[in-house]
VOMI-918580 format. One record per atom (N, C-alpha, C): residue number from 1; residue in three letters; atom name; x, y, z. Coordinates in pm, whole numbers. Each point is the difference from the previous one (the first is absolute). Layout:
N
NUM/ALA/CA/X/Y/Z .
...
END
This chain:
239
1/MET/N/-2353/3245/13936 .
1/MET/CA/0/16/-61 .
1/MET/C/161/41/-39 .
2/SER/N/102/-7/-110 .
2/SER/CA/89/49/58 .
2/SER/C/55/144/-152 .
3/GLU/N/16/61/-6 .
3/GLU/CA/5/109/-50 .
3/GLU/C/116/-67/-117 .
4/LYS/N/-17/46/-156 .
4/LYS/CA/109/0/-55 .
4/LYS/C/129/55/-29 .
5/GLY/N/100/-17/-18 .
5/GLY/CA/107/61/44 .
5/GLY/C/63/42/-130 .
6/TYR/N/97/68/1 .
6/TYR/CA/73/66/-192 .
6/TYR/C/180/35/66 .
7/PRO/N/58/-87/-107 .
7/PRO/CA/122/-12/34 .
7/PRO/C/101/114/-2 .
8/SER/N/66/-4/56 .
8/SER/CA/105/133/69 .
8/SER/C/103/16/-80 .
9/PHE/N/92/122/-22 .
9/PHE/CA/127/-6/-37 .
9/PHE/C/109/-14/85 .
10/LEU/N/-64/2/145 .
10/LEU/CA/80/6/126 .
10/LEU/C/11/-188/14 .
11/ASP/N/173/13/-8 .
11/ASP/CA/69/-98/15 .
11/ASP/C/92/-7/178 .
12/PRO/N/52/-149/41 .
12/PRO/CA/29/-2/95 .
12/PRO/C/118/59/37 .
13/ALA/N/56/35/-178 .
13/ALA/CA/140/74/24 .
13/ALA/C/10/169/86 .
14/THR/N/-147/66/-97 .
14/THR/CA/21/130/-13 .
14/THR/C/-49/33/171 .
15/LEU/N/-29/-68/101 .
15/LEU/CA/-20/61/104 .
15/LEU/C/160/-42/123 .
16/ARG/N/126/-75/-51 .
16/ARG/CA/50/-37/57 .
16/ARG/C/109/129/62 .
17/ASP/N/-23/213/-70 .
17/ASP/CA/77/2/60 .
17/ASP/C/-56/141/-44 .
18/PRO/N/10/101/62 .
18/PRO/CA/-75/151/-32 .
18/PRO/C/36/59/-128 .
19/ILE/N/105/-28/-28 .
19/ILE/CA/51/19/-175 .
19/ILE/C/-70/-57/-113 .
20/SER/N/1/-111/79 .
20/SER/CA/-149/-99/-138 .
20/SER/C/-135/35/40 .
21/ALA/N/-37/29/98 .
21/ALA/CA/-101/50/19 .
21/ALA/C/-21/123/-99 .
22/GLN/N/80/97/-33 .
22/GLN/CA/17/100/-25 .
22/GLN/C/-25/43/-182 .
23/GLU/N/79/-138/30 .
23/GLU/CA/34/-26/-206 .
23/GLU/C/-132/-20/-9 .
24/PHE/N/-42/-113/42 .
24/PHE/CA/-157/-26/-7 .
24/PHE/C/-101/135/-48 .
25/MET/N/-13/64/127 .
25/MET/CA/-101/127/-14 .
25/MET/C/16/87/-90 .
26/VAL/N/167/41/-73 .
26/VAL/CA/26/67/-104 .
26/VAL/C/-108/-56/-147 .
27/ARG/N/72/-97/-22 .
27/ARG/CA/-70/-91/-66 .
27/ARG/C/-153/-28/-66 .
28/MET/N/-61/1/146 .
28/MET/CA/-123/51/-32 .
28/MET/C/-58/75/-21 .
29/ILE/N/88/113/35 .
29/ILE/CA/-69/122/-37 .
29/ILE/C/54/19/-161 .
30/LEU/N/106/-23/-15 .
30/LEU/CA/49/21/-146 .
30/LEU/C/-108/-93/-96 .
31/ASN/N/-47/-115/1 .
31/ASN/CA/-135/-50/-12 .
31/ASN/C/-141/50/-76 .
32/ARG/N/17/110/127 .
32/ARG/CA/-130/92/-24 .
32/ARG/C/-6/39/-148 .
33/ALA/N/149/68/-38 .
33/ALA/CA/35/121/-91 .
33/ALA/C/-46/-72/-108 .
34/ALA/N/-63/61/-81 .
34/ALA/CA/-3/-23/-142 .
34/ALA/C/56/101/-64 .
35/THR/N/132/-98/-118 .
35/THR/CA/79/105/-57 .
35/THR/C/-44/-14/-158 .
36/ALA/N/3/-134/-67 .
36/ALA/CA/-2/16/-90 .
36/ALA/C/-36/-185/-90 .
37/THR/N/-85/-10/-77 .
37/THR/CA/-50/-136/-48 .
37/THR/C/-60/-32/-111 .
38/LEU/N/-29/-110/-88 .
38/LEU/CA/-12/-12/-107 .
38/LEU/C/-225/-15/50 .
39/VAL/N/-23/39/-120 .
39/VAL/CA/-186/-14/-4 .
39/VAL/C/-62/33/-115 .
40/LYS/N/-89/-87/-6 .
40/LYS/CA/-65/-38/-107 .
40/LYS/C/-166/105/11 .
41/VAL/N/27/77/-165 .
41/VAL/CA/-124/78/53 .
41/VAL/C/-144/-86/-32 .
42/VAL/N/-69/69/106 .
42/VAL/CA/-118/-30/-12 .
42/VAL/C/-130/57/-24 .
43/LYS/N/26/160/-71 .
43/LYS/CA/-84/67/-40 .
43/LYS/C/33/163/-43 .
44/CYS/N/-40/59/-89 .
44/CYS/CA/77/138/-54 .
44/CYS/C/-126/64/-35 .
45/THR/N/6/152/79 .
45/THR/CA/-58/126/-21 .
45/THR/C/-55/-7/-161 .
46/ASN/N/120/27/-85 .
46/ASN/CA/23/40/-72 .
46/ASN/C/-6/-167/-123 .
47/ASN/N/-33/60/-146 .
47/ASN/CA/16/-130/-96 .
47/ASN/C/70/30/-124 .
48/GLY/N/108/89/22 .
48/GLY/CA/37/32/-107 .
48/GLY/C/-45/153/-82 .
49/GLY/N/-103/72/44 .
49/GLY/CA/-34/111/-65 .
49/GLY/C/40/107/35 .
50/LEU/N/8/135/-62 .
50/LEU/CA/75/113/59 .
50/LEU/C/-68/11/122 .
51/SER/N/101/8/31 .
51/SER/CA/-93/54/170 .
51/SER/C/141/66/132 .
52/PRO/N/-16/43/122 .
52/PRO/CA/77/15/106 .
52/PRO/C/96/-156/36 .
53/VAL/N/106/-23/40 .
53/VAL/CA/30/-87/70 .
53/VAL/C/-50/-72/85 .
54/GLY/N/-78/-158/4 .
54/GLY/CA/-79/-32/101 .
54/GLY/C/72/-76/144 .
55/PHE/N/-70/-81/56 .
55/PHE/CA/20/-104/102 .
55/PHE/C/-54/-137/-28 .
56/VAL/N/82/-111/55 .
56/VAL/CA/4/-115/-49 .
56/VAL/C/-28/-67/172 .
57/ASP/N/-87/-142/2 .
57/ASP/CA/-11/-85/88 .
57/ASP/C/118/-125/8 .
58/VAL/N/101/-12/75 .
58/VAL/CA/42/-73/10 .
58/VAL/C/-11/-125/47 .
59/GLN/N/104/-161/-25 .
59/GLN/CA/-57/-132/62 .
59/GLN/C/193/17/48 .
60/PRO/N/11/2/136 .
60/PRO/CA/181/-11/18 .
60/PRO/C/22/-181/-32 .
61/LEU/N/77/24/-54 .
61/LEU/CA/45/-194/-40 .
61/LEU/C/96/-86/69 .
62/VAL/N/82/86/89 .
62/VAL/CA/74/-91/125 .
62/VAL/C/-90/-11/98 .
63/ASN/N/-29/-70/37 .
63/ASN/CA/-92/-49/128 .
63/ASN/C/95/22/114 .
64/GLN/N/-79/-1/87 .
64/GLN/CA/47/36/166 .
64/GLN/C/-30/-165/-4 .
65/VAL/N/32/-17/139 .
65/VAL/CA/76/-88/33 .
65/VAL/C/-9/-62/165 .
66/ASP/N/-30/-78/46 .
66/ASP/CA/-13/-24/175 .
66/ASP/C/115/-44/59 .
67/GLY/N/12/-48/72 .
67/GLY/CA/92/-27/113 .
67/GLY/C/2/-138/-19 .
68/ASP/N/-78/-65/-55 .
68/ASP/CA/51/-168/-78 .
68/ASP/C/-1/12/-133 .
69/ASN/N/30/153/-68 .
69/ASN/CA/8/9/-143 .
69/ASN/C/-120/-50/-88 .
70/GLN/N/-88/-2/54 .
70/GLN/CA/-162/4/-84 .
70/GLN/C/-39/107/-72 .
71/ALA/N/-3/13/-147 .
71/ALA/CA/-91/163/-45 .
71/ALA/C/-97/64/82 .
72/MET/N/15/78/-19 .
72/MET/CA/-125/86/26 .
72/MET/C/66/120/-85 .
73/PRO/N/-122/-3/-60 .
73/PRO/CA/-46/66/-211 .
73/PRO/C/17/170/68 .
74/HIS/N/37/116/-7 .
74/HIS/CA/-21/103/-23 .
74/HIS/C/-173/36/-80 .
75/GLY/N/-64/106/87 .
75/GLY/CA/-133/58/-65 .
75/GLY/C/45/98/-77 .
76/VAL/N/-135/7/-137 .
76/VAL/CA/28/101/-103 .
76/VAL/C/52/144/70 .
77/VAL/N/164/33/-69 .
77/VAL/CA/-41/169/37 .
77/VAL/C/-20/135/-59 .
78/TYR/N/-95/91/33 .
78/TYR/CA/-81/86/-75 .
78/TYR/C/37/134/-39 .
79/GLY/N/-64/33/-123 .
79/GLY/CA/57/118/-26 .
79/GLY/C/172/52/4 .
80/LEU/N/88/-79/-96 .
80/LEU/CA/114/27/39 .
80/LEU/C/42/105/-149 .
81/PRO/N/-4/111/-24 .
81/PRO/CA/67/47/-104 .
81/PRO/C/138/-47/-112 .
82/TYR/N/-39/16/-104 .
82/TYR/CA/113/-89/-96 .
82/TYR/C/61/113/-65 .
83/SER/N/115/-78/-76 .
83/SER/CA/91/94/-11 .
83/SER/C/-21/27/-202 .
84/ARG/N/11/143/-37 .
84/ARG/CA/-3/-25/-189 .
84/ARG/C/122/103/29 .
85/LEU/N/13/-43/-119 .
85/LEU/CA/141/82/-91 .
85/LEU/C/-59/150/-44 .
86/GLN/N/46/116/75 .
86/GLN/CA/-107/113/-5 .
86/GLN/C/76/127/12 .
87/GLY/N/27/109/-75 .
87/GLY/CA/74/117/30 .
87/GLY/C/-67/99/-63 .
88/GLY/N/-100/100/137 .
88/GLY/CA/-81/100/-54 .
88/GLY/C/-113/-85/-63 .
89/GLU/N/-15/36/-142 .
89/GLU/CA/-145/-56/-42 .
89/GLU/C/24/-91/-146 .
90/ASN/N/138/-67/41 .
90/ASN/CA/15/-103/-86 .
90/ASN/C/58/-70/63 .
91/ALA/N/-125/-170/-78 .
91/ALA/CA/22/-85/68 .
91/ALA/C/-13/-117/-46 .
92/ILE/N/96/-131/22 .
92/ILE/CA/-66/-119/-55 .
92/ILE/C/-108/-85/53 .
93/ILE/N/-69/-50/-22 .
93/ILE/CA/-149/-69/25 .
93/ILE/C/-7/-108/-22 .
94/ILE/N/37/-51/112 .
94/ILE/CA/15/-200/20 .
94/ILE/C/-70/4/188 .
95/ASP/N/-143/11/-14 .
95/ASP/CA/-29/-49/117 .
95/ASP/C/-20/-144/37 .
96/PRO/N/34/-52/153 .
96/PRO/CA/5/-126/51 .
96/PRO/C/-154/-80/-43 .
97/GLU/N/64/-99/-64 .
97/GLU/CA/-163/-119/37 .
97/GLU/C/2/-143/94 .
98/PRO/N/-96/30/30 .
98/PRO/CA/-41/-180/77 .
98/PRO/C/90/-91/-47 .
99/GLY/N/79/-51/107 .
99/GLY/CA/36/-107/-19 .
99/GLY/C/226/104/-16 .
100/ASP/N/10/38/-30 .
100/ASP/CA/152/139/-51 .
100/ASP/C/62/-58/156 .
101/ILE/N/105/-33/-24 .
101/ILE/CA/104/-3/151 .
101/ILE/C/105/92/-25 .
102/GLY/N/9/36/128 .
102/GLY/CA/121/156/-13 .
102/GLY/C/-2/-2/172 .
103/MET/N/86/120/32 .
103/MET/CA/29/14/133 .
103/MET/C/-75/128/81 .
104/ALA/N/-26/-9/116 .
104/ALA/CA/-40/49/63 .
104/ALA/C/132/35/140 .
105/ALA/N/14/176/-34 .
105/ALA/CA/77/10/107 .
105/ALA/C/-106/101/131 .
106/PHE/N/73/-5/107 .
106/PHE/CA/-72/58/77 .
106/PHE/C/67/121/117 .
107/ALA/N/-63/115/-9 .
107/ALA/CA/59/95/60 .
107/ALA/C/17/5/149 .
108/SER/N/103/37/72 .
108/SER/CA/25/57/125 .
108/SER/C/-104/61/94 .
109/HIS/N/-93/58/-87 .
109/HIS/CA/-169/90/66 .
109/HIS/C/-109/14/-38 .
110/ASP/N/-66/-23/47 .
110/ASP/CA/-152/51/-54 .
110/ASP/C/19/84/-95 .
111/ILE/N/-28/-90/-127 .
111/ILE/CA/-11/87/-144 .
111/ILE/C/-141/91/-28 .
112/SER/N/-118/-57/57 .
112/SER/CA/-152/21/-15 .
112/SER/C/-45/140/-62 .
113/SER/N/101/114/123 .
113/SER/CA/-56/163/-59 .
113/SER/C/69/-20/-82 .
114/VAL/N/87/-21/-53 .
114/VAL/CA/64/81/-167 .
114/VAL/C/-56/-59/-66 .
115/LYS/N/-86/-116/-15 .
115/LYS/CA/-42/-128/-120 .
115/LYS/C/-125/131/-5 .
116/ALA/N/-44/56/119 .
116/ALA/CA/-134/44/-42 .
116/ALA/C/7/119/-15 .
117/SER/N/92/70/-8 .
117/SER/CA/35/166/-31 .
117/SER/C/111/27/-92 .
118/LYS/N/74/-139/-82 .
118/LYS/CA/69/0/-64 .
118/LYS/C/124/123/39 .
119/ASN/N/-8/63/99 .
119/ASN/CA/82/101/78 .
119/ASN/C/105/-78/121 .
120/GLN/N/68/152/6 .
120/GLN/CA/91/-43/142 .
120/GLN/C/-88/-25/129 .
121/ALA/N/-21/-90/92 .
121/ALA/CA/-63/60/129 .
121/ALA/C/66/-133/78 .
122/ASN/N/-50/11/124 .
122/ASN/CA/56/-119/163 .
122/ASN/C/-84/-95/-44 .
123/PRO/N/130/-96/56 .
123/PRO/CA/-78/-105/-21 .
123/PRO/C/-159/-84/82 .
124/GLY/N/-67/-39/-63 .
124/GLY/CA/-125/-45/52 .
124/GLY/C/-40/-67/132 .
125/SER/N/109/-59/-1 .
125/SER/CA/-1/-40/153 .
125/SER/C/97/-38/29 .
126/SER/N/66/-67/154 .
126/SER/CA/119/-48/64 .
126/SER/C/66/-104/-81 .
127/ARG/N/-63/-70/-67 .
127/ARG/CA/-15/-160/-53 .
127/ARG/C/156/62/-73 .
128/ARG/N/110/-171/1 .
128/ARG/CA/125/25/-88 .
128/ARG/C/19/-169/-73 .
129/PHE/N/85/60/-111 .
129/PHE/CA/22/-149/-42 .
129/PHE/C/-150/-107/-27 .
130/ASP/N/-121/79/-59 .
130/ASP/CA/-107/-67/0 .
130/ASP/C/-18/-21/-158 .
131/MET/N/-96/-117/-40 .
131/MET/CA/-67/-63/-123 .
131/MET/C/-80/118/-25 .
132/ALA/N/-85/95/107 .
132/ALA/CA/-86/71/-61 .
132/ALA/C/70/124/-130 .
133/ASP/N/132/-7/93 .
133/ASP/CA/80/143/-110 .
133/ASP/C/63/-48/-93 .
134/GLY/N/-26/-166/-66 .
134/GLY/CA/70/3/-152 .
134/GLY/C/-29/51/-126 .
135/MET/N/97/-13/-119 .
135/MET/CA/-4/42/-101 .
135/MET/C/37/-59/-91 .
136/TYR/N/-100/-29/-97 .
136/TYR/CA/74/-123/-105 .
136/TYR/C/79/62/-104 .
137/PHE/N/126/-97/-25 .
137/PHE/CA/62/25/-107 .
137/PHE/C/-31/-129/-114 .
138/GLY/N/-17/17/-109 .
138/GLY/CA/-41/-170/-82 .
138/GLY/C/103/-11/-89 .
139/GLY/N/5/-170/-80 .
139/GLY/CA/85/-31/-88 .
139/GLY/C/61/-126/75 .
140/MET/N/-18/-60/59 .
140/MET/CA/69/-121/59 .
140/MET/C/-38/-118/26 .
141/LEU/N/86/-138/-84 .
141/LEU/CA/-93/-117/5 .
141/LEU/C/-104/3/-81 .
142/ASN/N/7/95/-114 .
142/ASN/CA/-148/-59/-91 .
142/ASN/C/50/-62/-130 .
143/GLY/N/-72/-32/-66 .
143/GLY/CA/-4/-79/-140 .
143/GLY/C/31/84/-107 .
144/THR/N/-18/-57/-122 .
144/THR/CA/59/22/-115 .
144/THR/C/-133/120/-85 .
145/PRO/N/11/91/-43 .
145/PRO/CA/-57/127/-25 .
145/PRO/C/-31/-7/-105 .
146/SER/N/-153/53/-58 .
146/SER/CA/-21/-52/-102 .
146/SER/C/-4/125/-111 .
147/GLN/N/-3/101/83 .
147/GLN/CA/17/186/-69 .
147/GLN/C/115/29/55 .
148/TYR/N/73/62/-75 .
148/TYR/CA/123/41/93 .
148/TYR/C/132/110/-89 .
149/ILE/N/25/91/70 .
149/ILE/CA/107/71/-113 .
149/ILE/C/147/-57/84 .
150/GLN/N/60/-42/-81 .
150/GLN/CA/123/-106/-7 .
150/GLN/C/145/103/-51 .
151/PHE/N/86/-19/101 .
151/PHE/CA/162/95/-27 .
151/PHE/C/97/-113/9 .
152/SER/N/50/-19/-89 .
152/SER/CA/135/-87/-37 .
152/SER/C/76/27/-76 .
153/GLY/N/130/-59/-19 .
153/GLY/CA/144/84/-96 .
153/GLY/C/-52/-24/-157 .
154/ALA/N/-163/-85/-31 .
154/ALA/CA/12/-13/-143 .
154/ALA/C/-148/147/6 .
155/GLY/N/-14/77/108 .
155/GLY/CA/-102/97/-45 .
155/GLY/C/-110/51/129 .
156/ILE/N/-99/-5/-68 .
156/ILE/CA/-123/46/96 .
156/ILE/C/-101/-67/-63 .
157/THR/N/-79/-94/72 .
157/THR/CA/-113/-75/-94 .
157/THR/C/-129/61/54 .
158/ILE/N/-105/63/-46 .
158/ILE/CA/-109/-4/24 .
158/ILE/C/-110/-107/-18 .
159/THR/N/-82/-72/119 .
159/THR/CA/-77/-110/-24 .
159/THR/C/-155/-6/52 .
160/SER/N/-84/7/-83 .
160/SER/CA/-142/-6/69 .
160/SER/C/-122/-96/-55 .
161/PRO/N/-73/-94/35 .
161/PRO/CA/-98/-10/-110 .
161/PRO/C/-110/19/5 .
162/ASN/N/19/141/69 .
162/ASN/CA/-123/77/-40 .
162/ASN/C/53/113/-65 .
163/PRO/N/-84/118/-68 .
163/PRO/CA/28/124/-41 .
163/PRO/C/66/63/88 .
164/VAL/N/94/86/-96 .
164/VAL/CA/92/87/55 .
164/VAL/C/-54/152/-27 .
165/THR/N/21/92/85 .
165/THR/CA/-84/125/-58 .
165/THR/C/92/130/53 .
166/VAL/N/38/73/-77 .
166/VAL/CA/103/149/36 .
166/VAL/C/-81/119/-26 .
167/ASN/N/-16/5/90 .
167/ASN/CA/-104/175/35 .
167/ASN/C/110/106/24 .
168/CYS/N/42/110/-102 .
168/CYS/CA/98/137/4 .
168/CYS/C/-49/77/-95 .
169/THR/N/41/95/15 .
169/THR/CA/-42/118/-57 .
169/THR/C/90/-1/-191 .
170/SER/N/107/-6/36 .
170/SER/CA/121/-75/-94 .
170/SER/C/60/-98/12 .
171/SER/N/38/-59/-98 .
171/SER/CA/115/-113/-5 .
171/SER/C/118/4/-89 .
172/VAL/N/118/-15/39 .
172/VAL/CA/122/-30/-122 .
172/VAL/C/75/-122/69 .
173/VAL/N/10/-56/-176 .
173/VAL/CA/66/-147/49 .
173/VAL/C/146/33/-120 .
174/ASN/N/106/-10/59 .
174/ASN/CA/104/39/14 .
174/ASN/C/104/-129/-74 .
175/ALA/N/-47/-52/-114 .
175/ALA/CA/94/-155/-3 .
175/ALA/C/157/58/-124 .
176/SER/N/112/-68/54 .
176/SER/CA/134/83/-84 .
176/SER/C/17/-144/-107 .
177/GLN/N/-56/-128/-37 .
177/GLN/CA/-10/-100/-85 .
177/GLN/C/-106/17/-39 .
178/SER/N/-127/-67/66 .
178/SER/CA/-87/-41/-95 .
178/SER/C/-92/-16/142 .
179/ALA/N/-151/27/-105 .
179/ALA/CA/-165/-13/107 .
179/ALA/C/-46/-93/-68 .
180/THR/N/-77/-75/83 .
180/THR/CA/-77/-110/-85 .
180/THR/C/-142/-5/74 .
181/VAL/N/-128/5/-98 .
181/VAL/CA/-102/-35/67 .
181/VAL/C/-41/-118/-58 .
182/THR/N/-35/-134/100 .
182/THR/CA/-98/-128/-89 .
182/THR/C/-137/6/66 .
183/SER/N/-78/30/-79 .
183/SER/CA/-140/-54/-2 .
183/SER/C/-36/-27/-101 .
184/PRO/N/-131/-58/50 .
184/PRO/CA/-129/-48/-129 .
184/PRO/C/-34/118/-28 .
185/SER/N/-44/91/61 .
185/SER/CA/-105/117/12 .
185/SER/C/42/98/71 .
186/ILE/N/-9/187/-36 .
186/ILE/CA/87/66/16 .
186/ILE/C/-56/139/-14 .
187/SER/N/-57/47/80 .
187/SER/CA/-57/108/-11 .
187/SER/C/33/144/102 .
188/LEU/N/0/100/-121 .
188/LEU/CA/101/105/-1 .
188/LEU/C/-112/142/48 .
189/GLY/N/-110/3/-16 .
189/GLY/CA/-106/90/12 .
189/GLY/C/39/90/-81 .
190/ALA/N/26/129/50 .
190/ALA/CA/-54/98/-156 .
190/ALA/C/92/-6/-59 .
191/MET/N/154/-61/16 .
191/MET/CA/105/32/-87 .
191/MET/C/-40/-170/-79 .
192/GLY/N/-86/-72/49 .
192/GLY/CA/-3/-114/-104 .
192/GLY/C/-79/25/-123 .
193/GLN/N/-100/88/60 .
193/GLN/CA/-87/80/-137 .
193/GLN/C/99/84/-88 .
194/THR/N/96/73/37 .
194/THR/CA/22/39/-96 .
194/THR/C/117/-101/-113 .
195/LEU/N/114/-116/95 .
195/LEU/CA/40/-80/-61 .
195/LEU/C/-78/-62/-103 .
196/LEU/N/-110/-60/58 .
196/LEU/CA/-83/-67/-46 .
196/LEU/C/-99/39/-201 .
197/ALA/N/49/184/43 .
197/ALA/CA/-111/55/-144 .
197/ALA/C/97/-13/-68 .
198/PHE/N/146/89/23 .
198/PHE/CA/168/-61/-53 .
198/PHE/C/-22/-108/-80 .
199/VAL/N/2/-103/74 .
199/VAL/CA/45/-107/-78 .
199/VAL/C/-97/-71/-57 .
200/THR/N/-126/28/10 .
200/THR/CA/-104/-61/-98 .
200/THR/C/20/81/-133 .
201/SER/N/0/92/-36 .
201/SER/CA/18/168/-75 .
201/SER/C/114/-50/-99 .
202/ALA/N/116/-14/96 .
202/ALA/CA/126/-19/-88 .
202/ALA/C/-21/-147/-52 .
203/PHE/N/-8/-119/44 .
203/PHE/CA/-23/-103/-71 .
203/PHE/C/-111/7/-80 .
204/MET/N/-86/37/-1 .
204/MET/CA/-147/-2/-140 .
204/MET/C/79/111/-62 .
205/SER/N/35/70/-9 .
205/SER/CA/57/129/-82 .
205/SER/C/145/-82/-68 .
206/LEU/N/-5/-73/29 .
206/LEU/CA/156/-116/-52 .
206/LEU/C/-44/-87/-76 .
207/PHE/N/-153/-107/16 .
207/PHE/CA/-7/-89/-26 .
207/PHE/C/-126/24/-147 .
208/ASN/N/-50/87/39 .
208/ASN/CA/-90/62/-96 .
208/ASN/C/62/34/-103 .
209/SER/N/149/71/-29 .
209/SER/CA/67/96/-63 .
209/SER/C/92/-55/-70 .
210/HIS/N/18/-164/19 .
210/HIS/CA/146/-62/-23 .
210/HIS/C/-35/-72/-118 .
211/GLU/N/85/-22/-93 .
211/GLU/CA/49/-62/-157 .
211/GLU/C/84/-65/-13 .
212/HIS/N/-36/-94/-70 .
212/HIS/CA/97/-139/-6 .
212/HIS/C/75/27/-208 .
213/THR/N/72/-46/-4 .
213/THR/CA/106/0/-120 .
213/THR/C/-24/-132/-38 .
214/ASP/N/-89/-1/-149 .
214/ASP/CA/-63/-84/-66 .
214/ASP/C/93/-70/-106 .
215/PRO/N/-19/-149/8 .
215/PRO/CA/88/-73/-70 .
215/PRO/C/19/76/-123 .
216/GLN/N/-43/76/-75 .
216/GLN/CA/10/40/-180 .
216/GLN/C/85/102/32 .
217/GLY/N/41/69/130 .
217/GLY/CA/97/105/-9 .
217/GLY/C/-95/114/42 .
218/GLY/N/-117/-14/16 .
218/GLY/CA/-94/134/39 .
218/GLY/C/-7/-38/157 .
219/THR/N/-127/76/48 .
219/THR/CA/-78/-13/160 .
219/THR/C/-69/45/-8 .
220/THR/N/-61/-125/115 .
220/THR/CA/-206/-13/24 .
220/THR/C/-19/135/61 .
221/GLY/N/-113/-11/-4 .
221/GLY/CA/-109/110/74 .
221/GLY/C/1/-9/156 .
222/VAL/N/-57/45/17 .
222/VAL/CA/-31/42/160 .
222/VAL/C/-65/-143/40 .
223/PRO/N/6/-24/132 .
223/PRO/CA/-138/-111/21 .
223/PRO/C/-134/25/-4 .
224/ILE/N/-76/-79/-79 .
224/ILE/CA/-144/16/3 .
224/ILE/C/-77/-15/110 .
225/GLN/N/87/-58/99 .
225/GLN/CA/-119/-26/100 .
225/GLN/C/85/104/135 .
226/GLN/N/-14/98/-11 .
226/GLN/CA/48/104/137 .
226/GLN/C/-41/-10/99 .
227/MET/N/110/43/113 .
227/MET/CA/-7/-50/129 .
227/MET/C/-44/103/67 .
228/ASN/N/-79/-10/100 .
228/ASN/CA/-42/120/70 .
228/ASN/C/-22/-30/149 .
229/ASN/N/-32/67/138 .
229/ASN/CA/8/0/97 .
229/ASN/C/-57/-143/70 .
230/THR/N/-100/-103/-63 .
230/THR/CA/-53/-128/-11 .
230/THR/C/97/-79/52 .
231/HIS/N/112/-27/-90 .
231/HIS/CA/123/-81/-15 .
231/HIS/C/95/35/87 .
232/MET/N/-4/116/42 .
232/MET/CA/123/-3/100 .
232/MET/C/-41/-41/118 .
233/THR/N/107/-87/55 .
233/THR/CA/-1/-80/182 .
233/THR/C/112/-1/-18 .
234/THR/N/1/21/205 .
234/THR/CA/139/57/61 .
234/THR/C/-45/-58/126 .
235/THR/N/109/-61/76 .
235/THR/CA/-4/20/149 .
235/THR/C/17/112/82 .
236/VAL/N/52/126/-58 .
236/VAL/CA/-3/103/72 .
236/VAL/C/-94/62/11 .
237/LYS/N/-46/-19/129 .
237/LYS/CA/-162/105/21 .
237/LYS/C/28/143/61 .
238/GLY/N/-82/76/-64 .
238/GLY/CA/13/162/40 .
238/GLY/C/-150/16/60 .
239/GLY/N/18/125/51 .
239/GLY/CA/-149/66/85 .
239/GLY/C/-28/-103/154 .
END
């Protein structure tokens, strides 16, 4: 029974002289060094919630090939820390999602000890330029987003198909020309109650006391049908 063979990268010209043979060995050694490649996210430990930066499992997208140029896909690489735009306790949280495409860069030494301690440490082993020591940087070759912050020469646009929430102790909006809020309904909390009470009181007083000029030169009396709170409607909500 014959054994199955595998195509080699070695060709007759490689062994024609010692220098060619040495060049071949150097190329084979360099081929074992992982540097950077495009990957697709398979899984992420976080899902957009408030949490420390997590890890992703990724599938390298550039296949390995054998000596006959036949594809030999990589397996999934597990537990790569991913990049988040953060300084101190200030961050923009956009966690990777399955299907995202990005870049994985691979460290020159074993980073497992630093990943575990989040502090300065010796290499966890003697491995070098290994895919196990990768880091993920997202946002390459992906599709059109539906939720985004867009910067252009025309200005800044924030778009979301979902609710947008701003949490803070106080807020200030400075508009040197104008400010516009367009909505079928606006809730203003306690301030809305005050505004609603003022508008209701002012309009009821104006309506209930107004008079018209009579065609004969006199004036009419106040309206017989007086306005009360039940007649007032507004899209400005308080409370």
